[in-house]
C-alpha positions in Angstrom: -98.0 7.1 -25.3 -94.7 7.3 -27.7 -93.4 3.5 -29.3 -90.5 3.5 -31.6 -91.8 0.7 -34.1 -90.3 -0.8 -36.9 -92.7 -0.8 -40.3 -90.3 -2.6 -42.3 -86.9 -3.9 -42.3 -83.8 -2.3 -43.0 -80.9 0.8 -41.5 -81.5 2.5 -38.1 -83.3 4.6 -40.4 -86.9 2.6 -40.3 -86.8 2.6 -36.2 -90.2 5.6 -36.5 -91.7 7.4 -33.7 -95.3 6.7 -33.7 -98.3 7.1 -31.2 -100.0 4.1 -29.7 -102.4 3.1 -27.0 -101.2 2.1 -23.8 -101.3 -1.5 -23.3 -103.9 -2.8 -20.0 -101.5 -5.9 -18.3 -104.1 -9.5 -18.7 -104.4 -11.7 -15.9 -100.9 -12.6 -14.4 -98.9 -9.5 -16.1 -98.0 -5.6 -15.1 -98.1 -3.0 -17.0 -94.4 -0.4 -16.2 -94.3 3.4 -16.8 -90.4 3.1 -18.8 -87.7 4.7 -17.2 -85.2 3.6 -19.1 -83.9 0.7 -21.9 -81.6 -1.3 -22.7 -80.0 -1.6 -26.3 -79.2 -5.0 -27.2 -77.6 -6.4 -30.7 -80.6 -8.4 -30.9 -82.6 -4.9 -31.5 -80.1 -4.2 -34.4 -81.0 -8.1 -35.8 -84.5 -7.3 -35.4 -84.6 -4.6 -37.3 -82.2 -5.6 -40.1 -83.5 -9.3 -40.6 -86.8 -9.9 -38.6 -85.1 -12.2 -35.6 -87.6 -12.8 -33.4 -90.1 -10.9 -34.7 -93.4 -12.1 -35.0 -95.1 -9.9 -37.6 -94.9 -6.3 -38.0 -95.1 -3.6 -37.2 -93.0 -4.1 -34.4 -91.5 -2.4 -31.7 -88.4 -3.6 -30.2 -86.9 -4.0 -26.6 -86.0 -6.5 -24.7 -84.8 -5.4 -21.1 -86.7 -2.3 -19.3 -86.4 -0.6 -16.0 -89.2 1.7 -14.6 -92.5 1.3 -11.6 -94.9 -0.6 -11.8 -98.4 1.3 -13.5 -101.2 -1.1 -13.4 -101.5 -5.3 -11.9 -103.6 -7.8 -14.1 -106.2 -9.9 -12.3 -104.2 -12.5 -10.0 -101.1 -10.9 -9.2 -99.1 -10.6 -6.0 -96.2 -9.7 -4.5 -96.0 -6.5 -6.9 -97.1 -3.2 -5.6 -98.6 -0.1 -7.9 -95.3 2.4 -8.0 -92.9 -0.2 -7.0 -89.7 0.0 -9.0 -88.9 -3.0 -11.5 -87.0 -4.5 -14.1 -88.2 -6.7 -16.8 -87.2 -9.2 -19.4 -89.4 -8.5 -22.6 -89.4 -12.1 -24.2 -91.6 -10.7 -26.9 -89.8 -6.8 -27.7 -91.6 -3.7 -26.7 -89.8 -2.2 -24.3 -88.9 1.4 -26.9 -91.9 2.6 -25.1 -93.1 4.5 -22.7 -95.5 1.7 -20.8 -94.3 -1.8 -21.6 -96.4 -4.9 -20.2 -94.7 -7.8 -19.0 -95.4 -11.5 -16.9 -94.5 -11.2 -13.9 -92.3 -14.2 -14.3 -90.1 -11.8 -16.1 -90.6 -9.0 -13.7 -88.0 -9.0 -11.0 -88.3 -6.1 -8.1 -84.8 -4.1 -7.7 -83.0 -4.8 -4.7 -82.2 -2.0 -2.1 -79.8 0.8 -3.3 -80.2 -0.3 -7.8 -81.1 2.8 -9.2 -82.8 2.4 -12.1 -80.5 3.4 -14.9 -78.4 0.5 -13.7 -81.3 -1.8 -13.2 -81.8 -1.0 -17.0 -78.6 -2.6 -17.7 -79.3 -6.2 -16.7 -82.8 -7.6 -17.2 -80.8 -10.1 -19.9 -77.2 -9.0 -20.2 -76.2 -10.2 -16.5 -78.3 -13.7 -16.2 -76.9 -14.3 -19.2 -73.2 -13.2 -18.4 -74.0 -15.4 -14.9 -75.1 -18.8 -17.2 -72.3 -18.4 -19.5 -70.0 -18.3 -16.2 -71.6 -20.6 -14.0 -74.2 -22.3 -14.8 -74.3 -23.7 -18.6 -70.1 -22.5 -18.7 -69.0 -24.2 -15.2 -65.9 -22.9 -14.8 -63.5 -23.6 -12.2 -60.9 -22.0 -10.4 -57.7 -22.0 -11.9 -59.3 -22.8 -15.5 -58.9 -20.6 -18.7 -61.7 -18.9 -20.6 -61.4 -17.2 -24.2 -64.6 -14.6 -24.4 -65.4 -13.2 -27.9 -66.8 -9.7 -28.0 -65.1 -8.8 -24.5 -66.2 -5.3 -24.8 -69.5 -5.5 -25.2 -72.0 -5.0 -22.2 -72.4 -9.0 -21.7 -68.4 -9.8 -22.4 -67.6 -7.0 -19.9 -70.1 -8.7 -17.2 -68.4 -12.2 -17.9 -65.0 -10.4 -17.5 -65.4 -9.5 -14.0 -67.5 -12.7 -12.9 -64.8 -15.3 -14.8 -62.2 -13.1 -12.9 -63.8 -13.4 -9.4 -64.3 -17.3 -10.1 -60.1 -17.9 -10.1 -60.0 -18.0 -13.7 -57.5 -16.7 -16.2 -59.6 -14.7 -18.3 -58.6 -14.3 -22.7 -60.5 -11.8 -24.5 -61.4 -10.8 -27.9 -62.2 -7.3 -29.4 -62.8 -6.0 -32.6 -60.3 -3.0 -32.3 -57.4 -2.0 -30.7 -60.1 0.7 -29.0 -61.5 -1.3 -27.2 -59.0 -3.4 -25.3 -58.5 -1.1 -22.6 -62.1 -1.5 -21.2 -61.7 -4.8 -21.7 -58.8 -4.9 -19.6 -60.3 -3.0 -16.6 -63.2 -5.9 -16.7 -61.3 -8.9 -15.7 -59.0 -9.8 -18.9 -55.5 -10.7 -18.4 -54.7 -10.5 -22.1 -56.8 -8.9 -24.9 -56.5 -10.0 -28.6 -57.9 -7.7 -31.5 -59.1 -9.9 -34.5 -57.6 -13.1 -35.1 -56.9 -15.0 -31.9 -56.3 -18.7 -32.8 -52.7 -18.9 -32.9 -52.2 -16.1 -29.8 -54.4 -18.2 -27.8 -52.8 -21.3 -28.1 -49.1 -18.8 -27.8 -50.5 -17.3 -24.6 -51.5 -21.2 -23.1 -48.4 -22.5 -23.7 -49.9 -24.6 -27.0 -53.1 -26.2 -24.0 -55.4 -24.1 -24.9 -58.5 -23.0 -23.0 -61.0 -25.3 -20.3 -64.1 -22.7 -21.6 -64.8 -20.9 -25.2 -67.8 -18.6 -25.2 -69.1 -17.4 -28.3 -72.1 -15.0 -29.6 -70.5 -14.7 -33.3 -71.3 -17.8 -34.8 -69.2 -19.1 -38.7 -66.1 -18.7 -38.6 -65.3 -17.6 -35.1 -67.2 -20.1 -33.8 -65.3 -22.7 -35.5 -62.1 -21.1 -34.1 -63.1 -21.0 -30.4 -63.7 -24.9 -30.6 -60.0 -25.1 -32.1 -58.9 -23.2 -28.8 -60.4 -25.3 -26.7 -57.8 -28.0 -24.8 -58.4 -31.5 -23.7 -61.6 -31.5 -22.4 -62.4 -28.1 -23.0 -66.0 -26.8 -23.5 -67.8 -24.4 -25.9 -70.7 -22.3 -25.5 -72.9 -21.0 -28.0 -75.1 -18.0 -27.2 -75.6 -15.8 -30.3 -75.0 -15.9 -34.3 -74.0 -12.3 -34.9 -72.5 -13.4 -37.9 -75.9 -14.4 -39.4 -73.5 -17.6 -40.8 -75.8 -20.5 -41.8 -76.7 -23.0 -38.8 -73.5 -24.8 -37.3 -72.9 -28.3 -37.1 -70.0 -30.3 -34.8 -70.0 -34.1 -34.3 -67.6 -36.5 -33.8 -65.1 -36.0 -35.8 -64.2 -32.6 -33.8 -65.6 -33.8 -30.5 -64.3 -37.2 -29.8 -60.2 -36.8 -30.5 -60.0 -34.6 -27.6 -63.0 -35.3 -25.4 -65.1 -32.4 -26.2 -68.3 -30.7 -25.3 -70.5 -28.1 -27.0 -73.5 -26.5 -25.1 -75.8 -23.6 -25.8 -77.8 -20.6 -24.2 -80.3 -17.9 -25.4 -81.9 -16.4 -22.0 -85.3 -15.7 -24.3 -85.8 -19.3 -24.9 -85.2 -20.2 -21.0 -87.2 -17.4 -20.1 -90.2 -19.1 -22.4 -89.2 -22.8 -21.8 -88.2 -22.3 -17.4 -89.4 -19.3 -16.0 -89.2 -20.4 -12.9 -85.2 -21.5 -13.5 -85.0 -17.7 -15.3 -86.0 -16.1 -11.9 -83.8 -18.2 -10.1 -80.5 -17.6 -12.1 -81.9 -13.5 -12.0 -81.7 -13.4 -8.6 -78.1 -15.0 -8.3 -76.9 -13.1 -10.9 -78.1 -9.1 -9.7 -76.9 -10.4 -6.4 -73.3 -10.3 -7.9 -74.3 -6.3 -8.5 -75.8 -5.3 -5.2 -72.5 -7.0 -3.5 -70.0 -5.3 -5.9 -68.5 -8.6 -7.6 -70.1 -6.6 -10.8 -70.2 -2.9 -12.6 -71.9 -2.8 -15.8 -71.3 0.6 -17.1 -73.5 2.7 -19.2 -71.1 4.4 -21.8 -73.8 6.1 -24.3 -77.3 7.2 -23.2 -79.6 8.0 -25.7 -83.5 9.7 -25.7 -86.2 7.2 -27.0 -86.2 9.8 -30.1 -82.6 9.4 -30.9 -83.1 5.4 -30.7 -82.0 5.5 -34.6 -78.8 6.9 -33.2 -78.0 4.4 -30.8 -78.6 1.5 -33.1 -75.9 3.2 -35.4 -73.1 3.3 -32.8 -73.5 -0.1 -31.6 -73.7 -1.3 -35.2 -70.4 0.4 -36.0 -68.9 -1.7 -33.5 -66.8 0.7 -31.7 -69.3 1.4 -28.6 -68.0 -0.8 -25.5 -69.9 -1.6 -22.2 -73.6 -0.6 -22.4 -76.2 1.3 -24.2 -79.2 3.1 -22.8 -82.8 4.6 -24.0 -83.5 7.5 -21.8 -87.5 6.9 -21.9 -89.0 8.8 -18.8 -86.3 8.7 -16.3 
């Protein structure tokens, strides 16, 4: 089978097409013939700096859609040929065939196609958790979202708006403003946001801030909170050193800080991930969320997908078409 492999860390050019053995599923696992693979920023960090890479060579890819190829011993509730999506906690999605534990494999709801299904396994449960489960957003509150035009940001905007919030977004360029506004955002800021957020909220700040960037952006998000506000960190795209926050920042205004990682949740509490994913997928089935695919590449073009995402000019979701 074909697979895209990282044999050394570096730019998109280190993504190499190789021939690999077709994996067989062990007990409690299934193999999947991949139709589409989602491209995520975590894949770029894996390629460039070894994020969540146990050893080289390594096949990136955290989410796929496809059809069940084979069942491992003891697997029930799934059948060969069934259309599914899956979260791959150990990577491997840039390939013709993947293996996943059944806890992280989800039968597709009626009417959900394989192309759309590939956009959902990691992005949508993350967005749902940030708004509802971890963020605990309430009607009438305000929320500030970094990366408002990306995959997670696109889903968060729609979920937060449906929850009855006023939704503010931050994007890296003017070209992304329209996309964010079309997907739930009431106001969108380009670049620096701390003073515009204070102005937009009459000096009050926001009730909830969602930050995947870290570093200075996280600190500005914290400073943008209202009294009793909540900050949720769900990434460190900046590569800044691990952040710390304590009494001086939190006590004066009663602030709270939390964190979320879907991959860590999948490993630590798979049953909760399944419950979260089922609730999240329902928002696509009922029309609350649409996650547009804005660029699609073949498996051989994985490096081009990484170049586009790395340029920070893309919006929505990027996919690799494997065996559609």
